[in-house]
N, C-alpha and C positions, 0 to 999 in steps of 0.2 A: 413362482407360479406362473403357471400361461393363463390367458383369458380363459382358456376353454375349462380350469379347472376352479372358477371363482362361481362361489352361487348367484343364480339369476334372481332367486325371489327371498325374501326376509324370512320366511321358513325353513329355507335352506341353511341359512345362516344361522337362524336358532338353533337349527340340531346341531351343525357347526361346534358352536359355544358348546352347549349340552353334553358334547363330546370331548370337547377338553376339559372343562367342568368335572366330568365323569373321572378323567385321565390323573388330577389332579386333586388329592387328597388333602379336604378342608381341617380346620380345628375342630368342627362340632360332625365331620362327617360329611361325606361327597351328595351330589343332588341323587343318584337312583336312591341310596339310601332315606334322605329326605320324601322321596315318591312312593318308596318300600313302606312309610312309616310318616303317617300325615301326620301324626301329634307330635313326630317330633319335631318336623316343620313349623307347626305353629309356636312352638315352645321357643324355637331358634330365634323364629320371627320379633315373636316377643322381648325375647332377650335385647335383640338387637335395636330394637323402637327403643328401648329405656336405655340403652347405648348411645342412641343419636340424639336424645332428649339430655342425658347426660353433656354430651359434647355440646348439645346447643345451647344449655345454662354455661358453660366455662366459656364459649364462643358471648356470649354476651355478658360477661362479667371481662370478659377482657378485654372486650370493645369498650365497656362503661372506664375500664382502669387505663386503657388509651387514650381514650378521649379527656378524661380528669390530668393523667398525665403532661397532654398536648394542650390542654386549656395553661395549667401551671408553665409550661415550658412559654407560653406563650407572652403570659403575664412577667415570667422574668425578664424575658425579650425588649417587652414592653418598658420593665423597668430598668436595663440595662441602655435600651436605646434614650430615654429620659435622661440616665446619669451623663452617659456621652456627650447628647445633644446640648446640655446644661452645664455642662462643667466648664468650672470658671479661667481653664485654659483651651486652648482652641488644639483641636486633634482631627492628624490628616492621615491617610492611607496613602501611600504614594508606589510604585512598580519603580522597577531601576533606574526608567529613566527621567523620574522624579515626576511623571504625571501622578495629577490626585486621581485617587480612585474613589476616596471617599472622606467628607468632610461633616464636623457637627455645626451646632449655629453658632459657638463662638469663633470658632474658625473664618465662619462667612462674615461673622461682623467684623475681625480683625482684618480682613482682607480685602472688604468691603463689597463683596459680589456674592450671589446664589449659588445654591449649591450646584445647578445647571450650568451656570458658568464655571465655575472653579473645577468642575469631573471633565474638562475639557481643554483645562491649561496646565502646565508644567509649574510648581512653586517656583522655580528658578526666572521666573516673567516677576514675581510680586519681589524678588531679591536687590537692595542697592546694588548697583553696576559693579562698586566699588568693595563689594561680598560676596559676586559671584564665585570666583574663583576658590576663596572660604567654604561656600556651599557646596559649588561641586565637591573637593576634598571628601566633607563630610557626608555624603551621598555616598562615595565610593567605599569609604570607610565603613559607612555602617552595613553594607553587604558585606563584605570582608570577614565577621565576626560574628558571631548572634553574642555580643556585647552591646550597653547601653554605649553611646558617643554624643556628644554635647557640642556647641558651636553658638557663640555670638555671634550674629550677623544683623542689618539691619534691612527693613522689609519697608515698601510701599505700596498700599492699598491702592485699590482701583479709583480711590479720589483723588490719589496725590500724596495722603499722610503719609509723613514717615515715622518709624517705630523700631526699635532696639528689641532683641526679640532670642531667648535662648532657645535654641533646639536641641531636642532629648530625640534621639531617635534609635529603633531597634529590630532589627530586621525579623521576618516572620515569616512561619511555612503554610503553605497553600494546601491544598488537598492530596498535589501527590508527593508533598515534602518536602517542594522545592522552595527555597527563600528567593522569591519572587516578588514579597511586597519587604514594607517596613512601615513601622507605624511610627509616629512623628507628633511631639509635641511642644504647640507653642507657647512662650513664656515670655510676657509681656514684661520686661527691666525697663522701658522707656525710666520711670521713675527711679529706679536706681542708679542708671546711668545718668541722668541729671544731676542726681544729689553727689554722686561722685564728684561730675565737672562741677558743680556749685562749689563742691568742698576744695577738690584744686585748683579754681579760681580763688578763693579766700586765700587756701594756704600763699598762691604766688602773690597776691594783693598783698597779704601779710609778711612776707619775706621782702615787698619792695617797701614798704614803708619801714621795716625792719632795717633794710640797708641805708634808707633813707634818713632815717634817726640815725644811726650807723656811722654814717659820713659826716650830720651835721655835727654829731659829738664830737666826730674825731678832728673836725674842721675846728669846732671850739676850741678844744682841748690843745689843737697846736697852735691857733692862736695865742691863746693864754700860757703857753710854753716859750712862746716867742718872746710875748711882754716881760713875761717873767727875769727871761734869758736878759732881753735888752736891758730894764731895768736892773737889775743883778751886776752885769757888765758895767752899765752907767755910771753906778753907784763907786764902781773902784777909786775915781778919780776922786770925786769930793773926799773920801776915805784916807786917801795920800795926801791930800792939801789937809786936812784935820790931824793927821798924825804927824806932817812936818810940824805943824804950827804949836804944836800938843809939845813935841820934843823940845821946839824954841823956848815954850814955856819953863819946860822942867830945868835946860840949860841956865835962862836966865836968873831965876828964883833958887837957884841949884842951893846958893850959900845963904837967901836973903828969906822969904817967909815962908816956913814949912807949910801951914797950911796953904796956900796956893800950891803947893811942890805936889802935896798930898794928893788935892781935888786934880790936876796937872794930869798924876800918874793914873789915877781911876779915869780920866777922860782915854788914856792910851790905852789901858787895860779895854774897857768897852770898846775904843776902835778897834785893838786887834781880835777881841772877840766876835763883833760884828765883822772882818775883815775872813776871819776862820769860815763863820758862816756864809758868807759869799762865795768865799771859794769852793766849801761842800755843794752848795748851789748850784753853782756855774757847773760843777763836776756832775751831778747828778744828772744836769740836764743835758749836758754832751752825751753821755751815758745813753740817754733817751734817743738823742740824735743819730748818735752812731750806729749806720749798718752792722747785721750780726751776719760774720761768715762762718759759714757751715766748716767743718771737716774734722777729720780724722785727730782725736786730742787724747793723747796719755794722763790720765787724770793723777798718776803717781810721780811724774816728772815735772806736774802743774803744783800738786803739794811740795814736793821738792823745792823749786825756786821760791815758793812762797815762806818758807821755814827760813831759807838765805835769808828776802827781808827782814823778819822778825827775829835775828840773830842780835840786834842793838837792844829788843825790849826784855832777854830774856838774860842781860847784864846785872849780877846782884842778887836771882832769884832761884828758886830750885823746882821747875819744872818737869813734870814728868809727861813726857809726851811718848805715845803709844800710836799707830797707825798699822793698817790692815793693809793686802791688797786691794790696790783700786781699779775699776775696770777703764778699759778705755771707753770712749763715749763719741759722738759725734757733737761739736760743739763752735761754741766761737772761743781759743786759745786764751783771747787777752780779757774778755770778758767773766770767765769762769776762772781765771787767775785773781780776779778781783772780788769773785765769791767768795772763795777759800781767804783771800787776804782779809775780808773783814771780818768773817766767822771766827779765825782762829785771833785775832787782834782782841776782836770781841772778848772770846775766852780767857784771854791773856789780862784782857783788864779788869774782868769778874774777879779773878782768882787772883786777885792783889790779895795779898794778907792770908792766902793758904800755904801752909810750909809742912809738907810741898804742896804746888798746885798741879791735878790729872787733867790732862786734853787726852780724847780718844777718837779719833779720827776711822772711821770702818766704813763699809759698802755691803748693799744686799742687792740682789737680781730677781725680779720678778718676770711673767712673761712680756709684759710692754714695755719696762722701764729699770732703770737702775736708781736706786736709793742712796745719800751718802748721808750719815749723820757723824756731828761734831757734837763732842757730851765731854763735861766740864765738872770740878764740885766747885766750883763759885758759890757765889752770893743765890744764884736762883733768882726768881720771879715768882707774883700770882699770879696761878693760871684765872684768875679772873680780869687781869688785865693782858691777857694774850692777844687781844683783839690791838691792842696799840704797838705792837710789838714791830710790825715792819713798816708803820705807816712812819709818812717824812716828818721828821723833825720831830718826831715821838721818842721822850724818854720816861723810863721808869722810876729810874733814880736820880737824885738829886744831884745839880754838879760839882756841887762840894765832894761830894765822896766819888763821884766817879765823871772825869771829863768825857766831851763827845758832843755831837751836832745833832744827832738822832737820824743821820742819812747814811751811815752804813748800811742797815738791815734793810731802810727802803731800794738802797742801790743793788741787795742781794733780790731780795723779791721782784725789783723788776728786770733786771739779767735772767733769773729762772724761767720768768714768765715768758720772756720774748726765746725761750727754749724750750717753750712749750710743755715747761714741768710745775710740779708744787713744791711749796714752804709752807712748815710748821714747824710749832717747838712746844716744847712740855720744858714745868721745872716745878720745881718748890721754893719757899723762901729758907736760904741756906744750907740746900741740898744739892743746890749746882741745876743745872742746864742742859737741854738736850734740841740742837738743833738739825732738822731734818730739810732737805730737799734732792729733788725728784730728777731725773731726765731722760727723756721719752728711748724707746732706743731706733724708731724711724725717726724722721728732722720731720717736722710737722709742716716746715716753710721749705720752701724752697733756698739754695742757697743765695748767699751773698744778695739778701733781700732785706726788707725791711717786714715783719711780722704782724698781720693785723688781725681784727679780732680781739676777743676774752676770752681769759683763760682762767679755769676756776684755779682758785688758792685757798687752801685749807688751813686754818690759823687755830 
């Protein structure tokens, strides 16, 4: 439209508007119709006035609802702001560079700085230099995926106080849906770390004390063994002298005083018994001092050698011996042979009088060890006395019934313990006994060395 066609007066504009309305049919009629029928115009004006009043009331109600909703939102916002600020743990909002965007009161207290100061700094400024790399990795991983990440670091407050915290972070999207920020919770774990360090310190102290006590006990034990070994060895000479003089007395009075000969013979028997005990004790302590040399040992061959040595004990007896296949183990061949020798000699001794005697040797395998058993049908024993079985010089039967020194089973126990195994037994009076010993599949100590420490024994 050119400027020449534009109306110059308001009247012209009004006439143009009326022509437009005349050309556009309305819902209730055109303007020309209303001019032709003034009454219809009045009715239409009244209707529209009513509509305007209804819309006004609707707008007023909507306004009141909006005001109420806004007040409720404001109250909720204030409530959550209080919960955020007064939460017992620190909360921060960080951007991708670690710059603090928002903080609550607890975080301000933890870091020892005001909100204005914190929002101008990166959180890494408060991280201990030794933990900065861990924090940087944590922050990078937070933005890699929308899952919670955690890390334990040491922080330093503005006042220079150090404390340990656990940081928990989760990426958060902004208005554009971009994960440009993350929420971080600061959980003070200083007390927990101090408690852990105290427990560790106490454990270390306890271990040191136990080691000191163990060393002291070991030294005392070694001193005692040395003393007993020395005394036992030194007694051999006077015993030989007593035996020589006793033999001389027996020879001198052989055709004379029968009582003196009888007394001298008693002395000689006592000397023999004492010498036998001393030799057994020397053997036991020599075994204690002997180093264990671990190697691969076929127990079948060991058993075969022991049975050869015991052939003399089988003369004149009916003994039914059964042996199942035995395993190949890691151990000291010489001392393991002594274990079988003592257990089988023990079985032969206590089956004396049984016709026939039954002795059964077998083995079983578990996940961690081999278990070997020697079973007999001898006199057995009362289980109430099982605690004495493997003690040095402990005997459950009278020497008049069964000879012995009470050293054999003690040797078995000592050898098996030094192999890292266990020994135990079961029996019933008159119904025989079964002795077990175990050997671990893995060598508990380094080869060619003296094992240290306590090994549990089952009895």
